[in-house]
Structures are given as structure tokens and as C-alpha cells.
N, C-alpha and C positions, 0 to 999 in steps of 0.2 A: 267750972273754971274760966276766967276771962283772960284776955290777951296779956293783962298786966302780971296775971299769975301764973302764965304758961312757964313751964319748968325748961331749962336749956337741956337739950338733947348734946352732948359734947360726942367727938367723932369716936372715940372709943366706945361708948355706949351704942351707938348706931351700929358699928361694926359687930358687936356682940349680937346685937337683934339680928342683923342680917346672917351672921354665922350660924346661929341658933335657927334660924328659919331654913336656912340651906340644908343643915345636918338633918332636920326632921323632914322637910319636903323630899329630900332625896332617899331617906330610909322608908318612910310610910308613903308618899305620894299626897299631892295637894289635898284631895278629899278627907283624907283620914287625920289630917293634923288640925289641931285646935289652937286659937291663939292662946290661952292660958299655958299651953304646953311650950309654945315657943317663948313666952315671958318667962317661965319657970326655968327652961334651959338657959336663958340670956340673964338670969338673976335679977330681973326688974319687975315692977309693979306692972300689973295687967293694964290697968288703966293709963299708965304711961305709954305703954306699946299702942294702946288703941288711939290714945290722943294724938300721938305722932304718925302713925302709919294707917290710921283711919279704918282699914279692913284687912283680912288676912289676903283677900285677893290682890290689894295695892301691894303688901309687902312680897306677895309672890312675884308680882310684875317687877319688882325692884330686883329681888334674887335672880330671877332669870335673865333680866336684862344683863346683870352683872356677870352672869355666866355666858352668855352670847358675846358681850364685847371682850371678854378673855378669849374665848374660842373662835371668834369670827373675824374681828378687826384684823388681826395679823394676816390671816389667810386673804382677807380682801386686798391687802397691800401687795402681796405675792401674786395672786392671780391676775393684776390689772397693771402689774410693773412693765412697762414696754421696752426696757433695757435687758430683760434677761429672757434667754431661750426656754423653749418648751421644756426640753429635758431638765434645766435648771429650775424651772417653777416646780416640776413634780418632785425634784429632791428637796427643795425648801418646803413644799408643803407636808411632805411626810415628817420631815425634822420639827416642822412648826407644831403639827398635831400631837406627835409624841412629846414634845418638850412641855407643851400647855397642860397635857393629861397627867405628865409625872407631877407637876405641881398642883394639878386639881383633879385628882383621881376620881373623886365622886361625880365629876360633870356627866360622864357617859350614863350611869344609873339614873340620873336626875332626868337626863334626856329622853331615856327610855321610857321611864314612868309617865313623861307628859306626852309621848307620841300615843302612847296607850289610852292616856286620860284625858287630854286636852290638846289634841292635834292642832286644833284651830288656833289656838295661842301660841304654840310653836311656831306654826307656818307664819303667822302675823309677824313675830319677833324675828324669824330669818329673813323673810322678804325684804322688813324694812332696813336690814343691816348688810345683806349680801345678794348681789345680782350675778350668780355663776353663770348662767347661760348667755348672758351677754358680755361676758368677760374676755379679756385679751388671751387668756389660756384656751378658750374655746375656739377663738378665731385661730390661734397656733396649732390647735388640735386638727382643725379642718384644713390647715395647709400642709400639716404632716400626712394626713390622708391622702390628699391631692397629689404630693409629691411622691406617694407610693412608699413612705417610710413607715406607714402604719396601715393596718387593715382596717377597713370601714369598723366604726364602732359607735354606739348609740352614746350620746353624751352622758345620758344618766347613768349608764353601766359604768362608763369612765370615772365619774365622781365619787360613785357608790364604791368601786374597788379602791380608790386611793384612801377614802375616809374609812372603809369599813376595815382594811389591812392595818391602820394605824389606830383605830379605836376599840376594835374587837379584843384585844388582850386585855384592856382595862376592864371591859365589861365582864370578862370570863376571869378576871384574877383570882377570885375566891376559889374557883374549881381549879385553876391551874396550880394554884399554891397547894392544894390539897392532893390533886392527882400526881402533879409534875413533881411534889416534894421540894419546891424551890423557896428560897427566903426572899427577903426584900431585895437585897443586893443583888442577887442573881436575877431576879425580876428585872431590875433596872439595866443590868447589863445586856439581857436579852432585848430590851428596847432599845438600847443604843445600836446593837447589832441591825436591828430591824429597820432603823432610819437609813442603813446603806443598802439592805436588802429590797425594801420596797420598790424604789426606783428600778432595779434591776428586773423584779417581778413584773411590774407594769411594761416595762419596754418588751420584754420577752412575751408577755400576754398578748399584746398587740401587734408584733413582728408579723410583716406579710409571710405567706407560706413559701414564696419563692426564695426567701431570705433565711428559712429554717435550714 
């Protein structure tokens, strides 16, 4: 096929391919997915998929980039905002992660698969998008500790706790639905409540002993 014969890939078809790839990568992990499965899921010719995306790895990188743009970009604006307080940033982060995951509930499973199977790819994508440990929120964390408003805490623990409290319900949703006997609307209601609770939990978790 020469350049003159190159078929046009319209935006709708491109999104179908990315959606199919995301679904299969999330369900099965990168290694277990074949390009012909992606093509079949998207309802297109395998040759067309290969021509435009060249390889499964290239398509995976695009899907992962889309996931991280969705998940990380908003967080970057929050943690580096010089006009908001430390407490406000914690509130906004909790709400951001929960809102994003309500719209993209498969992202946690996708990320967990890649942590296990391709941590180097995930680390590269993350470091390119978000420098958490040199952010404004981390400077404010140090200031809060120095003022005595918070007990000393490892910065890694701090971020793991915020992200974990927001993300874990999505990763555990299938179990929660079975064990807790909750439906979709109840699950979303719990998440809305969680937006308010996470900042309270974080604040109490690191409250100095003399303030307890």
C-alpha cells in the first residue's frame, strides 16, 4: 500500500480502536492481548489497524498515555497551585481522583496490571507527567510539619494514603458489590460521601499526639 492508497482513519474509527484496546488491555493485560483481538473488538480490518498503529506496543503506549493524561493532568494542576492551602489541596485531590475514576472505572485495574507486568513503562509515563515530590503540596506538607500542625510523615506514605483511599474502592468494586450487596447508585453515593471523608481521615491520621 503506497501513500496515495493510504485509507483515512477518521476520529470515530480511531476512538473505536483505542476503546477496544483499552478494554482488552484492562481485562487481560498487555502480554495476553493479540492485535487481531483488538481489530475484531473494534470491528475493523487487522491490516488497517497494523498500518496506522504499526504495533501492539505503539497502541498500548497511546492507550496508557490517554489514561495518564486523564488521571494525572488534573492532579498536577492541583498540587502545584500556589493560591490554595494545603488542606484545600487534599480536598481537591480526593474529589479529583474519585470524579475521574467514576468516569473511567477501568483505570485502576489497568494500572494494577501494568504495575505487575510492565512497571518500567508505567514509571516512565508517570515521571514524564507528574513530579509529585518537588511539588507545591510537598513544600506545604513540610511547612505544616514544621509549624506543628502535623506529625512528621514520610512523603511517600502521605501520597499513598490519599491515592489509596480514593482508588481502592474502584479496584475492589466487584468484591464490594458481591459482599456488600450494593448497586451502582449506592456505590456512587458512597464515593460522593468518601470525597468528604478522605480529607478528615488524612487530617486525623497525621494530627500531632498533643492535639488528640
